[in-house]
C-alpha positions in Angstrom: 54.0 91.9 23.5 53.5 93.5 26.7 55.8 93.8 29.3 54.4 92.7 32.6 55.9 94.5 35.7 55.5 92.5 38.9 54.8 94.2 42.2 57.1 93.7 45.0 55.4 91.8 47.6 54.9 93.6 50.8 56.9 91.2 52.9 60.0 91.8 50.7 59.8 95.4 51.2 59.6 95.0 55.0 62.2 92.6 54.8 64.5 95.3 53.1 63.8 97.9 55.3 64.7 95.4 58.3 67.9 94.7 56.5 68.8 98.3 56.0 68.1 99.1 59.8 70.1 96.0 61.0 73.0 97.2 58.8 72.7 100.7 60.2 72.6 99.5 64.0 75.6 96.9 63.2 77.6 99.9 61.7 76.8 102.0 64.7 77.7 99.3 67.2 81.1 98.7 65.1 82.0 102.4 65.5 81.2 102.5 69.2 83.2 99.4 69.9 86.2 100.8 67.8 85.8 103.9 69.7 86.0 102.2 73.1 88.9 99.8 72.2 90.6 103.1 71.1 89.9 105.1 74.3 90.9 102.0 76.4 94.3 101.7 74.4 94.8 105.5 74.8 94.1 105.0 78.5 96.4 101.9 79.1 99.2 103.7 77.3 99.0 106.9 79.5 99.0 104.6 82.7 102.0 102.9 81.5 103.8 106.0 80.8 102.8 107.4 84.4 104.2 104.1 86.0 107.2 104.4 84.0 107.7 107.9 85.4 107.1 106.8 89.0 109.4 103.6 88.9 112.4 106.1 88.1 115.1 104.6 90.4 116.3 107.2 93.0 119.9 106.2 92.2 119.7 107.6 88.7 118.4 110.8 89.8 121.1 113.3 90.6 120.8 115.9 93.6 122.6 119.1 93.2 123.6 120.4 96.4 124.1 124.0 97.2 126.6 125.3 100.0 128.7 123.8 102.5 126.1 121.9 104.4 123.6 118.9 103.6 119.9 119.8 103.4 118.9 117.9 106.2 122.1 118.8 108.7 119.6 119.5 111.6 119.0 115.7 112.0 122.8 115.0 111.8 122.8 114.3 115.6 120.9 110.9 114.7 123.3 109.8 112.1 125.3 106.7 112.9 128.6 108.2 111.5 128.3 111.4 113.7 127.5 109.3 116.8 130.6 107.1 116.2 132.9 110.0 115.8 131.5 111.7 119.0 132.2 108.3 120.8 135.9 108.3 119.4 136.2 112.0 120.7 134.7 110.9 124.0 136.9 107.8 124.3 140.1 109.5 123.6 139.6 112.8 125.5 137.9 111.7 128.7 140.2 111.2 131.6 140.4 107.2 132.4 140.8 106.4 136.0 144.0 104.7 136.8 142.3 101.6 138.3 140.6 101.0 135.1 143.8 101.4 133.2 145.5 98.8 135.3 142.7 96.2 134.7 142.5 96.6 130.9 145.2 95.7 128.5 147.4 98.6 126.9 145.9 98.5 123.6 142.1 98.7 124.5 141.7 102.4 123.9 143.2 101.9 120.4 140.9 98.8 119.6 137.9 100.6 120.8 138.5 103.7 118.7 139.1 101.4 115.7 135.8 99.9 116.3 134.0 103.1 116.6 135.6 104.2 113.5 134.7 101.1 111.4 131.0 101.5 112.8 131.1 105.1 111.7 132.2 104.1 108.2 129.6 101.4 108.0 126.9 103.8 109.3 127.6 106.1 106.3 126.2 103.6 104.1 122.9 102.7 106.0 119.9 104.4 104.6 118.7 106.3 107.8 116.2 108.7 106.0 113.5 105.9 105.8 110.0 107.5 106.3 108.2 105.7 109.2 104.9 103.7 108.3 101.6 105.3 109.8 100.0 103.2 112.5 96.5 102.4 111.9 94.3 104.1 114.2 
């Protein structure tokens, strides 16, 4: 008996070519989107690391001071504690007129000095180095 070989119809050949082309495009798209997702993941992780570094609490950062004076000693005249200390010195060393001493109770100078000392102590805990906001021009 003779073996018959059948020819593949042209439509089937064309369909196979189309299927192969579709598989290639699908694989390329799949690889493209996998790379895209990987790049986004890497970018996201790097942004998270940058944010973590920028949110380091300044309380945890220790500053090493060198020398006898603080770094911003030139602005010391603006500090509340130094102003209170200067006021204490002024109250206790300035001559008080006798007429004023007659009107005030005897403990007034001591109470004023104590009040200024408390103000100076509290002034040490106020953040006085805040940056001023830039005005919109």
